[in-house]
C-alpha positions as CSV (number, residue, x, y, z in Angstrom):
1,M,-0.6,23.3,54.8
2,I,-3.3,20.9,55.9
3,R,-2.3,18.1,57.9
4,N,-4.7,15.0,57.7
5,V,-5.1,11.9,59.5
6,T,-7.1,8.8,59.0
7,A,-10.1,7.4,60.5
8,E,-7.9,4.8,62.3
9,E,-5.4,7.3,64.0
10,A,-8.7,9.4,64.6
11,L,-10.3,6.7,66.5
12,R,-7.2,5.5,68.2
13,A,-7.2,9.6,69.3
14,V,-10.5,9.6,70.9
15,G,-10.0,10.8,74.5
16,D,-6.5,12.4,74.1
17,T,-7.3,15.1,71.6
18,V,-10.1,17.4,71.1
19,L,-12.5,16.4,68.3
20,L,-14.2,19.4,66.8
21,D,-17.3,18.4,64.5
22,V,-17.9,21.2,62.0
23,R,-21.1,19.2,60.7
24,E,-24.8,20.6,61.4
25,Q,-26.7,19.8,64.4
26,W,-29.3,17.4,62.7
27,E,-25.5,15.6,61.5
28,F,-24.3,15.6,64.9
29,D,-27.7,14.3,66.3
30,I,-27.2,11.2,63.7
31,V,-23.9,10.0,64.6
32,H,-20.5,11.9,66.3
33,L,-17.5,10.6,67.9
34,P,-17.5,10.1,71.6
35,G,-16.3,13.5,73.3
36,A,-17.0,15.7,70.2
37,T,-17.6,19.5,70.5
38,L,-19.9,20.5,67.4
39,I,-19.7,23.5,66.1
40,P,-20.8,24.1,62.6
41,L,-18.5,25.1,60.2
42,S,-20.4,28.8,59.4
43,S,-20.2,29.4,63.4
44,I,-16.3,29.0,63.6
45,P,-15.5,32.4,63.3
46,F,-18.0,33.7,65.9
47,R,-17.0,30.8,68.4
48,L,-13.2,30.6,68.2
49,K,-13.0,31.1,72.1
50,E,-14.4,27.5,72.0
51,V,-11.5,26.0,70.2
52,P,-8.4,25.7,72.6
53,A,-5.2,26.7,70.6
54,D,-3.1,25.1,73.2
55,K,-4.2,21.3,72.2
56,T,-4.0,18.6,69.3
57,I,-7.1,19.3,67.1
58,I,-8.8,17.0,64.9
59,V,-11.3,18.4,62.7
60,Y,-14.1,16.5,61.2
61,C,-17.3,16.4,58.8
62,H,-18.9,14.0,56.8
63,T,-16.6,13.4,54.0
64,G,-13.7,15.9,54.8
65,V,-14.3,18.8,52.7
66,R,-15.7,21.1,55.5
67,S,-13.3,20.1,58.0
68,Q,-10.3,20.9,55.6
69,Q,-12.1,24.5,55.4
70,A,-12.0,24.7,58.8
71,C,-8.7,23.5,59.6
72,M,-7.2,26.5,56.9
73,F,-9.4,29.0,59.0
74,L,-7.8,27.9,62.4
75,Q,-4.2,27.5,60.7
76,D,-4.7,31.3,59.4
77,K,-5.9,32.4,63.0
78,G,-3.1,30.7,64.5
79,W,-3.8,27.6,65.4
80,Q,-0.6,25.1,65.1
81,E,-1.7,21.6,65.9
82,V,-5.1,21.1,63.8
83,F,-5.5,18.1,61.5
84,N,-8.2,17.1,59.3
85,L,-9.9,13.7,59.6
86,E,-9.5,12.5,55.9
87,G,-13.0,11.1,54.7
88,G,-14.5,12.4,57.8
89,I,-16.9,10.5,59.9
90,D,-17.8,8.4,56.6
91,A,-14.4,6.8,56.9
92,C,-14.7,6.1,60.7
93,S,-18.4,4.5,60.2
94,A,-16.6,2.4,57.8
95,I,-14.2,1.1,60.4
96,D,-16.6,1.2,63.5
97,E,-19.8,-0.6,62.9
98,S,-21.3,1.4,65.9
99,L,-20.9,4.7,64.6
100,E,-24.1,5.1,61.8
101,K,-23.6,5.6,58.1
102,Y,-25.7,7.9,56.7
């Protein structure tokens, strides 16, 4: 079962958790959460060693669809503390005006 966090919870967690951005590079270049690690969804199976298994991870994308897929994949591979950012960075930009909306 995928556990979700709200945009408010994710913005409060910046600096305290691993923020995994599963969008594409061009999207990341437009806007991303401070300190986020970019691993596009299609690259996750090949870059699993870059995703810490012993930390809390909030996965996000543009609207929450790709991040939900990434969460399911990570959970299937044994990651336990994985959360999906409901609404993605789009939801965060509705709260934090410094985050560009696209």
